[in-house]
C-alpha positions, 0 to 999 in steps of 0.5 A: 320727235322723242329724245332719249334721256342720254341725248337730253343729258348730253345736250344739257351738259354741253350747254352748261359747259358752253356757258361756263366756258363763255363766262371764263373767256375760254373761247375754244372750249366754248366753240367745242361745247357748242358744236357738241350741243349741235351734234346732239340736236342734229344727231340723226343727220350727224350720224348719217354724215359720218357713215357717208364720210367713212364709206367714202374714206374706205373707197379712196385710192389717192390722197395728197396733202402738201408734199405727202401723197398716198396711192392705194390700188388693187395692183398688188393683187394682180402683181401676185398673180402674174401675167399667166393668170387665167381670165376667170381669176382676174374677173373674180379678183377684180370684184374683191378687196384685200379684206376679201382675199384675207377672209378667203384665206382665213376660211381656207386655213380653218377649213370651216370658219365660225360665223361671227357678227364682225365677219358677217358683211364680208362673208355675205360679199364672198357668198355673193361671189360664189366663194363660200357656202354656209351650213344654215338656211341663212348666213345670219343663222349659220354656224360655219362657212366653208369654201366652194370649189371656186373658192378653193380654185381662187386660193390655189391660184393665190397661193401659187405653186411654191406655196401650195407644197408646204410641208413637202420633203426637203 
């Protein structure tokens, strides 16, 4: 397995720091440097474990530590719609996160949203739901995206009757 020069340098620096900390009886620093050296050696495994951990953290809906408890759910989106929302709207929103809703509203506000690398994953998910279309052969090669008719309907139901009449006469 070929190692990059940065990895070799990081391992050597961690090893030297660990040795120095051990010689000076700095146990905590020695442990941290040793763990750093192990992370460099097992870098692919550590990176994959960090990706899995971050993905799991993104899906957490409840967390409790001592007397502190958090609960995050999708109830807020359903509460915005009310009981009279159509079944198709509830079906579409059940597969959307709050980030998706914000992105749909951003596309609506801008008309044609410029495609950037940071938005690509969310835009792909919205395209899979049928909420956006793009101007290129692929989303990665597109310059702009805009809402489909379904996307416009979702926005109009999300905004509600009171918010869709902005700029009316007073």
